[in-house]
N, CA, C and O atoms as a Tinker XYZ file with bonds, in Angstrom:
   272  protein
     1  N     -8.586000  -38.223000    8.155000    73     2
     2  CA    -7.693000  -38.400000    9.067000    64     1     3
     3  C     -6.382000  -37.849000    8.521000    63     2     4     5
     4  O     -6.445000  -37.925000    7.294000    81     3
     5  N     -5.294000  -37.358000    8.886000    73     3     6
     6  CA    -4.077000  -36.795000    8.640000    64     5     7
     7  C     -2.920000  -36.940000    9.742000    63     6     8     9
     8  O     -2.970000  -36.675000   10.943000    81     7
     9  N     -1.910000  -37.418000    9.003000    73     7    10
    10  CA    -0.648000  -38.189000   10.018000    64     9    11
    11  C      0.102000  -37.149000    9.349000    63    10    12    13
    12  O      0.167000  -37.054000    8.123000    81    11
    13  N      0.926000  -36.014000   10.543000    73    11    14
    14  CA     1.973000  -35.598000    9.774000    64    13    15
    15  C      3.391000  -35.735000   10.309000    63    14    16    17
    16  O      3.602000  -35.743000   11.521000    81    15
    17  N      4.324000  -35.838000    9.446000    73    15    18
    18  CA     5.340000  -36.141000    9.604000    64    17    19
    19  C      6.823000  -35.211000    9.611000    63    18    20    21
    20  O      6.978000  -34.656000    8.523000    81    19
    21  N      7.805000  -34.961000   10.487000    73    19    22
    22  CA     8.164000  -33.567000   10.315000    64    21    23
    23  C     10.057000  -34.139000   10.241000    63    22    24    25
    24  O     10.690000  -34.783000   11.078000    81    23
    25  N     10.507000  -33.570000    8.885000    73    23    26
    26  CA    11.932000  -33.893000    9.042000    64    25    27
    27  C     12.750000  -32.371000    9.253000    63    26    28    29
    28  O     12.430000  -31.602000    8.347000    81    27
    29  N     13.465000  -31.926000    9.970000    73    27    30
    30  CA    14.255000  -31.134000    9.909000    64    29    31
    31  C     15.047000  -30.693000    9.056000    63    30    32    33
    32  O     15.681000  -31.639000    8.589000    81    31
    33  N     15.414000  -29.494000    8.497000    73    31    34
    34  CA    16.250000  -29.102000    7.321000    64    33    35
    35  C     17.193000  -30.401000    7.209000    63    34    36    37
    36  O     17.038000  -31.298000    6.381000    81    35
    37  N     18.443000  -30.324000    8.429000    73    35    38
    38  CA    19.313000  -31.373000    8.363000    64    37    39
    39  C     18.988000  -32.917000    7.743000    63    38    40    41
    40  O     19.728000  -33.498000    6.950000    81    39
    41  N     17.871000  -33.387000    8.216000    73    39    42
    42  CA    17.559000  -34.785000    8.087000    64    41    43
    43  C     17.126000  -34.737000    6.448000    63    42    44    45
    44  O     17.585000  -35.606000    5.707000    81    43
    45  N     16.512000  -34.021000    6.081000    73    43    46
    46  CA    16.103000  -33.720000    4.906000    64    45    47
    47  C     17.021000  -33.713000    3.860000    63    46    48    49
    48  O     16.793000  -34.150000    2.732000    81    47
    49  N     18.183000  -33.156000    4.288000    73    47    50
    50  CA    19.169000  -33.094000    3.579000    64    49    51
    51  C     19.730000  -34.811000    3.221000    63    50    52    53
    52  O     19.959000  -35.313000    2.120000    81    51
    53  N     19.809000  -35.280000    4.268000    73    51    54
    54  CA    19.865000  -36.470000    4.196000    64    53    55
    55  C     19.491000  -37.271000    3.476000    63    54    56    57
    56  O     20.077000  -38.285000    3.096000    81    55
    57  N     18.519000  -36.908000    3.228000    73    55    58
    58  CA    17.670000  -37.951000    2.239000    64    57    59
    59  C     17.931000  -37.772000    0.629000    63    58    60    61
    60  O     17.454000  -38.480000   -0.257000    81    59
    61  N     18.882000  -36.548000    0.460000    73    59    62
    62  CA    19.457000  -36.649000   -1.071000    64    61    63
    63  C     18.267000  -36.503000   -2.237000    63    62    64    65
    64  O     18.535000  -36.786000   -3.405000    81    63
    65  N     17.014000  -36.071000   -1.870000    73    63    66
    66  CA    16.156000  -36.144000   -2.947000    64    65    67
    67  C     15.565000  -34.548000   -3.136000    63    66    68    69
    68  O     16.043000  -33.566000   -2.569000    81    67
    69  N     14.631000  -34.542000   -3.893000    73    67    70
    70  CA    13.954000  -33.105000   -4.051000    64    69    71
    71  C     12.511000  -33.306000   -2.741000    63    70    72    73
    72  O     12.418000  -34.331000   -2.067000    81    71
    73  N     11.929000  -32.610000   -2.664000    73    71    74
    74  CA    10.606000  -32.568000   -2.194000    64    73    75
    75  C      9.633000  -33.074000   -3.550000    63    74    76    77
    76  O      8.736000  -33.887000   -3.330000    81    75
    77  N      9.818000  -32.641000   -4.716000    73    75    78
    78  CA     9.221000  -33.264000   -5.530000    64    77    79
    79  C      9.384000  -34.779000   -5.683000    63    78    80    81
    80  O      8.488000  -35.601000   -5.875000    81    79
    81  N     10.175000  -34.905000   -5.610000    73    79    82
    82  CA    10.804000  -36.672000   -5.619000    64    81    83
    83  C     10.674000  -37.436000   -4.397000    63    82    84    85
    84  O     10.869000  -38.645000   -4.274000    81    83
    85  N     10.283000  -36.511000   -3.402000    73    83    86
    86  CA    10.340000  -37.678000   -2.248000    64    85    87
    87  C      8.832000  -38.668000   -2.349000    63    86    88    89
    88  O      7.727000  -38.343000   -2.783000    81    87
    89  N      9.254000  -39.824000   -1.830000    73    87    90
    90  CA     8.151000  -40.470000   -1.439000    64    89    91
    91  C      7.821000  -40.931000   -0.468000    63    90    92    93
    92  O      8.500000  -41.010000    0.556000    81    91
    93  N      6.385000  -41.429000   -0.678000    73    91    94
    94  CA     5.575000  -41.951000    0.830000    64    93    95
    95  C      6.097000  -43.450000    1.020000    63    94    96    97
    96  O      6.285000  -44.436000    0.308000    81    95
    97  N      6.249000  -43.042000    2.546000    73    95    98
    98  CA     7.210000  -44.082000    3.414000    64    97    99
    99  C      6.075000  -45.129000    3.288000    63    98   100   101
   100  O      4.923000  -44.711000    3.400000    81    99
   101  N      6.294000  -46.508000    3.054000    73    99   102
   102  CA     5.747000  -47.428000    3.365000    64   101   103
   103  C      5.334000  -47.444000    4.745000    63   102   104   105
   104  O      4.128000  -47.511000    4.980000    81   103
   105  N      6.071000  -47.399000    5.587000    73   103   106
   106  CA     5.662000  -47.822000    7.550000    64   105   107
   107  C      4.678000  -46.517000    7.709000    63   106   108   109
   108  O      3.704000  -46.528000    8.461000    81   107
   109  N      5.044000  -45.429000    6.930000    73   107   110
   110  CA     3.887000  -44.342000    7.548000    64   109   111
   111  C      2.306000  -44.650000    6.645000    63   110   112   113
   112  O      1.277000  -44.068000    6.987000    81   111
   113  N      2.335000  -45.489000    5.657000    73   111   114
   114  CA     1.032000  -45.716000    5.144000    64   113   115
   115  C      0.564000  -47.050000    5.848000    63   114   116   117
   116  O     -0.578000  -47.475000    5.671000    81   115
   117  N      1.403000  -47.645000    6.583000    73   115   118
   118  CA     0.771000  -48.709000    7.111000    64   117   119
   119  C      0.489000  -48.107000    8.759000    63   118   120   121
   120  O     -0.184000  -48.906000    9.412000    81   119
   121  N      0.806000  -47.107000    9.364000    73   119   122
   122  CA     0.750000  -46.191000   10.406000    64   121   123
   123  C     -0.889000  -45.973000   10.474000    63   122   124   125
   124  O     -1.701000  -46.373000   11.308000    81   123
   125  N     -1.077000  -45.106000    9.160000    73   123   126
   126  CA    -2.656000  -44.369000    8.790000    64   125   127
   127  C     -3.230000  -45.624000    9.012000    63   126   128   129
   128  O     -3.859000  -45.781000   10.058000    81   127
   129  N     -3.119000  -46.619000    8.155000    73   127   130
   130  CA    -4.300000  -47.701000    7.717000    64   129   131
   131  C     -4.746000  -48.186000    9.067000    63   130   132   133
   132  O     -5.942000  -48.403000    9.263000    81   131
   133  N     -3.488000  -48.441000   10.383000    73   131   134
   134  CA    -3.938000  -48.897000   11.440000    64   133   135
   135  C     -4.646000  -47.979000   12.122000    63   134   136   137
   136  O     -5.478000  -48.550000   12.827000    81   135
   137  N     -4.685000  -46.812000   12.222000    73   135   138
   138  CA    -5.754000  -45.748000   12.794000    64   137   139
   139  C     -6.918000  -45.857000   11.826000    63   138   140   141
   140  O     -8.016000  -45.789000   12.378000    81   139
   141  N     -6.926000  -45.970000   10.854000    73   139   142
   142  CA    -8.363000  -46.293000   10.047000    64   141   143
   143  C     -8.891000  -47.416000   10.511000    63   142   144   145
   144  O    -10.095000  -47.336000   10.759000    81   143
   145  N     -8.253000  -48.697000   10.760000    73   143   146
   146  CA    -8.987000  -49.896000   10.899000    64   145   147
   147  C     -9.384000  -49.648000   12.319000    63   146   148   149
   148  O    -10.434000  -50.247000   12.556000    81   147
   149  N     -9.079000  -49.202000   13.015000    73   147   150
   150  CA    -9.576000  -48.886000   14.679000    64   149   151
   151  C    -10.608000  -47.914000   14.635000    63   150   152   153
   152  O    -11.579000  -48.059000   15.377000    81   151
   153  N    -10.521000  -46.781000   13.741000    73   151   154
   154  CA   -11.782000  -46.095000   13.542000    64   153   155
   155  C    -12.962000  -46.405000   12.926000    63   154   156   157
   156  O    -14.087000  -45.938000   13.100000    81   155
   157  N    -12.407000  -47.589000   11.886000    73   155   158
   158  CA   -13.622000  -47.934000   11.196000    64   157   159
   159  C    -14.251000  -49.207000   12.342000    63   158   160   161
   160  O    -15.431000  -49.547000   12.253000    81   159
   161  N    -13.609000  -49.641000   13.067000    73   159   162
   162  CA   -14.385000  -50.930000   13.999000    64   161   163
   163  C    -15.259000  -50.084000   14.912000    63   162   164   165
   164  O    -16.406000  -50.495000   15.083000    81   163
   165  N    -14.919000  -49.051000   15.477000    73   163   166
   166  CA   -15.762000  -47.615000   16.407000    64   165   167
   167  C    -16.664000  -47.299000   15.678000    63   166   168   169
   168  O    -17.772000  -47.567000   16.144000    81   167
   169  N    -16.659000  -46.611000   14.250000    73   167   170
   170  CA   -17.611000  -46.015000   13.396000    64   169   171
   171  C    -17.461000  -46.481000   11.934000    63   170   172   173
   172  O    -16.865000  -45.870000   11.046000    81   171
   173  N    -18.178000  -47.812000   11.817000    73   171   174
   174  CA   -18.550000  -48.614000   10.806000    64   173   175
   175  C    -19.206000  -47.330000    9.347000    63   174   176   177
   176  O    -18.954000  -47.271000    8.144000    81   175
   177  N    -19.682000  -46.881000    9.838000    73   175   178
   178  CA   -20.459000  -45.910000    8.633000    64   177   179
   179  C    -19.672000  -44.638000    8.302000    63   178   180   181
   180  O    -20.018000  -43.934000    7.353000    81   179
   181  N    -18.867000  -44.405000    8.888000    73   179   182
   182  CA   -17.346000  -43.364000    8.606000    64   181   183
   183  C    -16.945000  -43.500000    7.064000    63   182   184   185
   184  O    -16.663000  -44.617000    6.631000    81   183
   185  N    -16.918000  -42.470000    6.296000    73   183   186
   186  CA   -16.035000  -42.292000    5.332000    64   185   187
   187  C    -14.851000  -41.313000    5.375000    63   186   188   189
   188  O    -15.035000  -40.120000    5.137000    81   187
   189  N    -13.560000  -41.834000    5.695000    73   187   190
   190  CA   -12.726000  -41.503000    6.099000    64   189   191
   191  C    -11.527000  -41.218000    5.024000    63   190   192   193
   192  O    -11.019000  -42.262000    4.616000    81   191
   193  N    -10.901000  -39.870000    4.414000    73   191   194
   194  CA   -10.015000  -39.775000    3.632000    64   193   195
   195  C     -8.324000  -39.628000    4.295000    63   194   196   197
   196  O     -8.094000  -38.901000    5.261000    81   195
   197  N     -7.694000  -40.101000    3.888000    73   195   198
   198  CA    -6.484000  -40.535000    4.771000    64   197   199
   199  C     -5.218000  -39.755000    4.082000    63   198   200   201
   200  O     -5.021000  -39.933000    2.880000    81   199
   201  N     -4.526000  -39.059000    4.690000    73   199   202
   202  CA    -3.372000  -38.022000    3.980000    64   201   203
   203  C     -2.196000  -38.233000    4.850000    63   202   204   205
   204  O     -2.623000  -38.507000    5.972000    81   203
   205  N     -1.242000  -38.228000    4.837000    73   203   206
   206  CA     0.414000  -38.421000    4.915000    64   205   207
   207  C      0.751000  -36.808000    4.805000    63   206   208   209
   208  O      0.765000  -36.432000    3.633000    81   207
   209  N      0.991000  -35.905000    5.654000    73   207   210
   210  CA     1.503000  -34.907000    4.941000    64   209   211
   211  C      3.021000  -34.867000    5.953000    63   210   212   213
   212  O      3.194000  -35.116000    7.146000    81   211
   213  N      4.048000  -34.400000    4.771000    73   211   214
   214  CA     5.593000  -34.291000    5.410000    64   213   215
   215  C      5.918000  -33.087000    5.418000    63   214   216   217
   216  O      5.992000  -32.541000    4.317000    81   215
   217  N      6.217000  -32.280000    6.646000    73   215   218
   218  CA     6.945000  -31.138000    6.599000    64   217   219
   219  C      8.379000  -31.300000    6.499000    63   218   220   221
   220  O      8.938000  -32.254000    7.041000    81   219
   221  N      9.022000  -30.406000    5.823000    73   219   222
   222  CA    10.634000  -30.267000    5.785000    64   221   223
   223  C     11.097000  -29.186000    6.280000    63   222   224   225
   224  O     11.379000  -28.184000    5.622000    81   223
   225  N     11.180000  -29.284000    7.185000    73   223   226
   226  CA    11.983000  -28.082000    8.238000    64   225   227
   227  C     11.298000  -26.920000    7.841000    63   226   228   229
   228  O     10.203000  -27.004000    7.285000    81   227
   229  N     11.940000  -25.654000    8.118000    73   227   230
   230  CA    11.280000  -24.479000    7.407000    64   229   231
   231  C     11.203000  -24.143000    5.877000    63   230   232   233
   232  O     11.361000  -23.061000    5.313000    81   231
   233  N     10.941000  -25.272000    5.413000    73   231   234
   234  CA    10.780000  -24.985000    3.726000    64   233   235
   235  C      9.815000  -25.277000    2.850000    63   234   236   237
   236  O      9.265000  -24.467000    2.104000    81   235
   237  N      9.548000  -26.708000    2.948000    73   235   238
   238  CA     8.252000  -27.105000    2.169000    64   237   239
   239  C      7.379000  -28.078000    2.806000    63   238   240   241
   240  O      7.560000  -28.676000    3.866000    81   239
   241  N      6.835000  -28.114000    2.352000    73   239   242
   242  CA     5.630000  -29.938000    2.416000    64   241   243
   243  C      5.428000  -30.432000    1.313000    63   242   244   245
   244  O      5.541000  -29.975000    0.175000    81   243
   245  N      4.983000  -31.823000    1.876000    73   243   246
   246  CA     4.199000  -32.519000    0.653000    64   245   247
   247  C      2.897000  -33.502000    1.337000    63   246   248   249
   248  O      2.810000  -33.892000    2.501000    81   247
   249  N      2.290000  -33.657000    0.610000    73   247   250
   250  CA     1.128000  -34.247000    0.778000    64   249   251
   251  C      0.769000  -35.759000   -0.405000    63   250   252   253
   252  O      0.881000  -36.075000   -1.589000    81   251
   253  N      0.363000  -36.222000    0.712000    73   251   254
   254  CA     0.130000  -37.701000   -0.354000    64   253   255
   255  C     -1.288000  -38.156000    0.283000    63   254   256   257
   256  O     -1.459000  -38.149000    1.502000    81   255
   257  N     -2.235000  -38.530000   -0.581000    73   255   258
   258  CA    -3.721000  -39.035000   -0.050000    64   257   259
   259  C     -2.988000  -40.544000    0.044000    63   258   260   261
   260  O     -2.093000  -40.863000   -0.738000    81   259
   261  N     -3.533000  -41.516000    1.207000    73   259   262
   262  CA    -3.440000  -42.720000    0.950000    64   261   263
   263  C     -4.517000  -43.543000    0.672000    63   262   264   265
   264  O     -4.177000  -44.601000    0.142000    81   263
   265  N     -5.733000  -43.401000    0.858000    73   263   266
   266  CA    -6.955000  -43.792000    0.508000    64   265   267
   267  C     -7.946000  -43.313000    1.425000    63   266   268   269
   268  O     -7.749000  -42.587000    2.400000    81   267
   269  N     -9.218000  -43.871000    0.950000    73   267   270
   270  CA   -10.148000  -43.414000    1.385000    64   269   271
   271  C    -11.504000  -44.337000    1.969000    63   270   272
   272  O    -12.488000  -43.761000    2.433000    81   271
């Protein structure tokens, strides 16, 4: 399961960090964990990989694996 998060170029500049140092947000980890919890209830045999992908305007992206 993949959760995409988009930051416009202006929003990303406000973060005052580089793409390489951008940290996974706790609320995004919690959000995808909630999705997985519901999915596991419906399909307990499913083996689901979890990722959050941040897109930074038209510049770059960063992928985090949040669990499995």
